[in-house]
NUSENU-65268 format. One record per atom (N, C-alpha, C, O, CB): residue in three letters; residue number from 0; atom name; x, y negated, z negated. Coordinates in nm, 3 decimals. Glycine has a CB too. Example, Ala and Ser with C-alpha at 12.3 -4.5 7.8 and 13.67 -1.06 7.14 Angstrom:
2
 residuo num atomo       x       y       z
     ALA   0     N   1.319   0.569  -0.780
     ALA   0    CA   1.230   0.450  -0.780
     ALA   0     C   1.320   0.330  -0.780
     ALA   0     O   1.424   0.332  -0.846
     ALA   0    CB   1.131   0.447  -0.905
     SER   1     N   1.285   0.225  -0.708
     SER   1    CA   1.367   0.106  -0.714
     SER   1     C   1.290  -0.003  -0.787
     SER   1     O   1.341  -0.114  -0.804
     SER   1    CB   1.408   0.060  -0.572
***
This chain:
48
 residuo num atomo       x       y       z
     MET   0     N   7.862  -8.135  -4.358
     MET   0    CA   7.735  -8.083  -4.401
     MET   0     C   7.636  -8.201  -4.408
     MET   0     O   7.657  -8.295  -4.484
     MET   0    CB   7.747  -8.009  -4.539
     PRO   1     N   7.529  -8.195  -4.328
     PRO   1    CA   7.435  -8.306  -4.325
     PRO   1     C   7.352  -8.320  -4.454
     PRO   1     O   7.294  -8.426  -4.478
     PRO   1    CB   7.343  -8.291  -4.207
     GLN   2     N   7.344  -8.217  -4.537
     GLN   2    CA   7.268  -8.227  -4.661
     GLN   2     C   7.332  -8.328  -4.757
     GLN   2     O   7.264  -8.392  -4.837
     GLN   2    CB   7.258  -8.090  -4.729
     LEU   3     N   7.463  -8.341  -4.747
     LEU   3    CA   7.534  -8.428  -4.840
     LEU   3     C   7.551  -8.569  -4.786
     LEU   3     O   7.599  -8.656  -4.859
     LEU   3    CB   7.669  -8.368  -4.872
     ASN   4     N   7.514  -8.593  -4.663
     ASN   4    CA   7.526  -8.725  -4.604
     ASN   4     C   7.405  -8.808  -4.648
     ASN   4     O   7.291  -8.769  -4.620
     ASN   4    CB   7.537  -8.716  -4.448
     PRO   5     N   7.426  -8.921  -4.714
     PRO   5    CA   7.313  -9.002  -4.767
     PRO   5     C   7.217  -9.051  -4.659
     PRO   5     O   7.103  -9.087  -4.691
     PRO   5    CB   7.366  -9.121  -4.842
     LEU   6     N   7.259  -9.054  -4.536
     LEU   6    CA   7.168  -9.098  -4.430
     LEU   6     C   7.058  -8.998  -4.401
     LEU   6     O   6.954  -9.034  -4.345
     LEU   6    CB   7.245  -9.124  -4.304
     TYR   7     N   7.080  -8.873  -4.439
     TYR   7    CA   6.984  -8.767  -4.411
     TYR   7     C   6.891  -8.737  -4.528
     TYR   7     O   6.798  -8.658  -4.512
     TYR   7    CB   7.056  -8.643  -4.372
     PHE   8     N   6.912  -8.799  -4.646
     PHE   8    CA   6.832  -8.767  -4.763
     PHE   8     C   6.683  -8.793  -4.738
     PHE   8     O   6.599  -8.709  -4.772
     PHE   8    CB   6.880  -8.849  -4.882
     LEU   9     N   6.650  -8.907  -4.681
     LEU   9    CA   6.508  -8.939  -4.658
     LEU   9     C   6.445  -8.843  -4.559
     LEU   9     O   6.330  -8.802  -4.578
     LEU   9    CB   6.494  -9.083  -4.607
     ASN  10     N   6.517  -8.807  -4.455
     ASN  10    CA   6.467  -8.712  -4.356
     ASN  10     C   6.443  -8.574  -4.420
     ASN  10     O   6.339  -8.512  -4.397
     ASN  10    CB   6.566  -8.700  -4.239
     ILE  11     N   6.538  -8.527  -4.499
     ILE  11    CA   6.524  -8.396  -4.562
     ILE  11     C   6.409  -8.399  -4.663
     ILE  11     O   6.330  -8.305  -4.669
     ILE  11    CB   6.657  -8.355  -4.632
     LEU  12     N   6.400  -8.505  -4.742
     LEU  12    CA   6.290  -8.511  -4.840
     LEU  12     C   6.155  -8.522  -4.773
     LEU  12     O   6.059  -8.460  -4.819
     LEU  12    CB   6.309  -8.628  -4.935
     SER  13     N   6.144  -8.600  -4.667
     SER  13    CA   6.014  -8.616  -4.602
     SER  13     C   5.970  -8.486  -4.536
     SER  13     O   5.853  -8.448  -4.547
     SER  13    CB   6.020  -8.729  -4.498
     PHE  14     N   6.061  -8.419  -4.468
     PHE  14    CA   6.023  -8.292  -4.405
     PHE  14     C   5.998  -8.185  -4.511
     PHE  14     O   5.910  -8.101  -4.493
     PHE  14    CB   6.132  -8.244  -4.307
     GLY  15     N   6.070  -8.188  -4.619
     GLY  15    CA   6.042  -8.095  -4.730
     GLY  15     C   5.905  -8.119  -4.787
     GLY  15     O   5.832  -8.023  -4.813
     GLY  15    CB   6.147  -8.109  -4.841
     PHE  16     N   5.868  -8.242  -4.806
     PHE  16    CA   5.735  -8.276  -4.857
     PHE  16     C   5.627  -8.232  -4.760
     PHE  16     O   5.524  -8.178  -4.803
     PHE  16    CB   5.725  -8.425  -4.882
     VAL  17     N   5.648  -8.253  -4.632
     VAL  17    CA   5.549  -8.215  -4.531
     VAL  17     C   5.534  -8.063  -4.527
     VAL  17     O   5.421  -8.012  -4.526
     VAL  17    CB   5.590  -8.268  -4.391
     ILE  18     N   5.645  -7.991  -4.525
     ILE  18    CA   5.639  -7.845  -4.522
     ILE  18     C   5.572  -7.790  -4.648
     ILE  18     O   5.491  -7.698  -4.640
     ILE  18    CB   5.780  -7.787  -4.506
     PHE  19     N   5.607  -7.847  -4.764
     PHE  19    CA   5.546  -7.802  -4.889
     PHE  19     C   5.396  -7.828  -4.890
     PHE  19     O   5.318  -7.744  -4.935
     PHE  19    CB   5.613  -7.871  -5.007
     SER  20     N   5.356  -7.944  -4.840
     SER  20    CA   5.213  -7.977  -4.833
     SER  20     C   5.138  -7.880  -4.741
     SER  20     O   5.028  -7.836  -4.775
     SER  20    CB   5.194  -8.121  -4.784
     ILE  21     N   5.196  -7.849  -4.628
     ILE  21    CA   5.132  -7.757  -4.534
     ILE  21     C   5.121  -7.618  -4.597
     ILE  21     O   5.017  -7.554  -4.586
     ILE  21    CB   5.209  -7.751  -4.401
     LEU  22     N   5.227  -7.571  -4.663
     LEU  22    CA   5.224  -7.440  -4.728
     LEU  22     C   5.121  -7.437  -4.840
     LEU  22     O   5.049  -7.338  -4.856
     LEU  22    CB   5.362  -7.405  -4.781
     LEU  23     N   5.114  -7.543  -4.917
     LEU  23    CA   5.017  -7.551  -5.025
     LEU  23     C   4.874  -7.547  -4.971
     LEU  23     O   4.789  -7.478  -5.026
     LEU  23    CB   5.040  -7.678  -5.108
     TYR  24     N   4.849  -7.621  -4.865
     TYR  24    CA   4.715  -7.623  -4.806
     TYR  24     C   4.676  -7.486  -4.750
     TYR  24     O   4.567  -7.437  -4.775
     TYR  24    CB   4.707  -7.730  -4.695
     VAL  25     N   4.768  -7.426  -4.673
     VAL  25    CA   4.739  -7.295  -4.615
     VAL  25     C   4.718  -7.191  -4.724
     VAL  25     O   4.629  -7.106  -4.713
     VAL  25    CB   4.853  -7.251  -4.522
     SER  26     N   4.797  -7.198  -4.828
     SER  26    CA   4.784  -7.105  -4.939
     SER  26     C   4.651  -7.123  -5.010
     SER  26     O   4.585  -7.024  -5.041
     SER  26    CB   4.898  -7.122  -5.038
     SER  27     N   4.610  -7.244  -5.037
     SER  27    CA   4.489  -7.267  -5.112
     SER  27     C   4.363  -7.243  -5.031
     SER  27     O   4.259  -7.210  -5.088
     SER  27    CB   4.488  -7.407  -5.164
     VAL  28     N   4.370  -7.259  -4.899
     VAL  28    CA   4.249  -7.244  -4.818
     VAL  28     C   4.234  -7.103  -4.764
     VAL  28     O   4.122  -7.051  -4.759
     VAL  28    CB   4.251  -7.343  -4.702
     TYR  29     N   4.342  -7.039  -4.723
     TYR  29    CA   4.331  -6.909  -4.656
     TYR  29     C   4.377  -6.793  -4.740
     TYR  29     O   4.312  -6.689  -4.739
     TYR  29    CB   4.409  -6.912  -4.530
     ILE  30     N   4.486  -6.804  -4.812
     ILE  30    CA   4.544  -6.690  -4.881
     ILE  30     C   4.485  -6.669  -5.020
     ILE  30     O   4.444  -6.558  -5.053
     ILE  30    CB   4.693  -6.708  -4.893
     LEU  31     N   4.479  -6.772  -5.100
     LEU  31    CA   4.434  -6.760  -5.237
     LEU  31     C   4.288  -6.715  -5.252
     LEU  31     O   4.261  -6.633  -5.339
     LEU  31    CB   4.454  -6.890  -5.305
     PRO  32     N   4.193  -6.766  -5.172
     PRO  32    CA   4.057  -6.719  -5.187
     PRO  32     C   4.039  -6.569  -5.163
     PRO  32     O   3.957  -6.506  -5.228
     PRO  32    CB   3.968  -6.794  -5.096
     ARG  33     N   4.114  -6.514  -5.071
     ARG  33    CA   4.103  -6.370  -5.046
     ARG  33     C   4.150  -6.290  -5.167
     ARG  33     O   4.085  -6.193  -5.207
     ARG  33    CB   4.185  -6.330  -4.922
     TYR  34     N   4.261  -6.329  -5.225
     TYR  34    CA   4.310  -6.257  -5.341
     TYR  34     C   4.220  -6.279  -5.463
     TYR  34     O   4.204  -6.188  -5.545
     TYR  34    CB   4.453  -6.301  -5.373
     THR  35     N   4.161  -6.395  -5.475
     THR  35    CA   4.069  -6.421  -5.584
     THR  35     C   3.943  -6.336  -5.568
     THR  35     O   3.895  -6.277  -5.665
     THR  35    CB   4.032  -6.569  -5.590
     GLU  36     N   3.889  -6.330  -5.449
     GLU  36    CA   3.771  -6.248  -5.423
     GLU  36     C   3.800  -6.101  -5.447
     GLU  36     O   3.718  -6.030  -5.504
     GLU  36    CB   3.721  -6.270  -5.278
     LEU  37     N   3.915  -6.054  -5.405
     LEU  37    CA   3.956  -5.917  -5.428
     LEU  37     C   3.970  -5.886  -5.577
     LEU  37     O   3.928  -5.781  -5.624
     LEU  37    CB   4.086  -5.888  -5.356
     TYR  38     N   4.031  -5.979  -5.649
     TYR  38    CA   4.047  -5.961  -5.794
     TYR  38     C   3.913  -5.957  -5.866
     TYR  38     O   3.893  -5.875  -5.956
     TYR  38    CB   4.133  -6.073  -5.852
     ILE  39     N   3.821  -6.045  -5.829
     ILE  39    CA   3.689  -6.047  -5.892
     ILE  39     C   3.613  -5.919  -5.861
     ILE  39     O   3.553  -5.860  -5.950
     ILE  39    CB   3.608  -6.169  -5.845
     SER  40     N   3.615  -5.877  -5.735
     SER  40    CA   3.542  -5.755  -5.701
     SER  40     C   3.601  -5.632  -5.772
     SER  40     O   3.526  -5.544  -5.814
     SER  40    CB   3.544  -5.735  -5.549
     ARG  41     N   3.732  -5.626  -5.786
     ARG  41    CA   3.793  -5.514  -5.858
     ARG  41     C   3.759  -5.518  -6.005
     ARG  41     O   3.738  -5.413  -6.067
     ARG  41    CB   3.943  -5.513  -5.840
     SER  42     N   3.754  -5.636  -6.063
     SER  42    CA   3.723  -5.645  -6.205
     SER  42     C   3.578  -5.610  -6.231
     SER  42     O   3.546  -5.555  -6.337
     SER  42    CB   3.753  -5.786  -6.257
     ILE  43     N   3.488  -5.640  -6.137
     ILE  43    CA   3.347  -5.603  -6.151
     ILE  43     C   3.331  -5.452  -6.141
     ILE  43     O   3.257  -5.393  -6.220
     ILE  43    CB   3.260  -5.673  -6.044
     PHE  44     N   3.399  -5.389  -6.046
     PHE  44    CA   3.388  -5.244  -6.030
     PHE  44     C   3.452  -5.167  -6.145
     PHE  44     O   3.404  -5.060  -6.181
     PHE  44    CB   3.450  -5.202  -5.898
     THR  45     N   3.555  -5.219  -6.201
     THR  45    CA   3.618  -5.147  -6.312
     THR  45     C   3.539  -5.161  -6.441
     THR  45     O   3.553  -5.079  -6.532
     THR  45    CB   3.760  -5.197  -6.334
     SER  46     N   3.455  -5.265  -6.452
     SER  46    CA   3.375  -5.280  -6.573
     SER  46     C   3.245  -5.198  -6.568
     SER  46     O   3.174  -5.188  -6.668
     SER  46    CB   3.342  -5.427  -6.594
     LEU  47     N   3.214  -5.140  -6.453
     LEU  47    CA   3.093  -5.058  -6.441
     LEU  47     C   3.110  -4.923  -6.502
     LEU  47     O   3.017  -4.843  -6.501
     LEU  47    CB   3.053  -5.043  -6.298
***
């Protein structure tokens, strides 16, 4: 199992960090604003 081989720790951590950073960026730029806008518009319409 390569996960347990100490030679692969840096590779796994670096790719994990890169993937997490990409997911965080995509989520904060594309996904989260749409849900925030939807939530705000729904809260405005329900308060009317």
